[in-house]
N, C-alpha and C positions, 0 to 999 in steps of 0.2 A: 224199670219205675222213673221216674223224673225228677228234677230234684225239684225246689215247691218256687223257686225262679221261674221255669222255664212251666211248670203249672199255672204260676201269675200271669205270665205273659202269653198263656194259651187261653185262660179265662179272658181277657183282656181284647183280646184278640176278636173271640166268641162276642164278646157285649155289642164290640165298635160293630163285629158284621153283622148283628141282629139292628141295633139303631139305623145302618145304612139299611137294610132290609124296609125298616117300619118310613122311612122317610120316602125311598122309592116306589113303597105301597101308597102314600101319602099324595105325594107327585100325579102321580097315574088316573087321581080321582078328578074328575074333568069336574069343570064348576068357575064361578068367579069365585077372586079370592081378593080381599083385602093388597091396598099396594104396601109393600114392606117398608117399614118404619111408620107406617101410619096405621097400622091395623087398631086402634082404637077408635079413631076416627070412623064418622061415618060416612057413606056416598063415594069410597076411596077403593072401589073399585075397577077393574078395567071393563070398559064396555067393548060391546060387540064392533062399533065402530073404530076404539082403536085399532084392534086387530084388524079389518078389514086394511086401513093407511099403510099398513108393512106391509099386507098378508103375500106380496110377490117375492119381496126381500129377502123373508123370513122361513119360505115354504117346508124344507129342511130341518129347520134349525130342532124343532122337538124331538123327529127321534135319532137325530145326531147326536142329543144332547142323553135322551134316555137312556143311549150305546155306551156312551162313555160312561154314563154315572152303574150303568150295569156293571162296566170292566173292570170299575173302581172297586166292586164290593169282593175281598177276600175268597178264594176258594175254600173251602169249611176243610180242615186236616182231617189225615185218613185217621178214623177211630180204631184203638186199640187198647185190647182189655191187658188192665193191670192186673 
């Protein structure tokens, strides 16, 4: 049996893991998004023209960013019976 601090730590890690996976799911949803910091303003989404201007410079950025984000999610601890 683990001590209360260890159980609390495990619950916190699980909560963080779940939240990170939810964030990754949202990030993988395609579509225009409001610019950060201006989400309450209208007409502040990225346009396809803005994406086209820098496409060649940033071609592999999305896949690399997703891979790095997934790598940050800690693996679930092995489940043990008490």
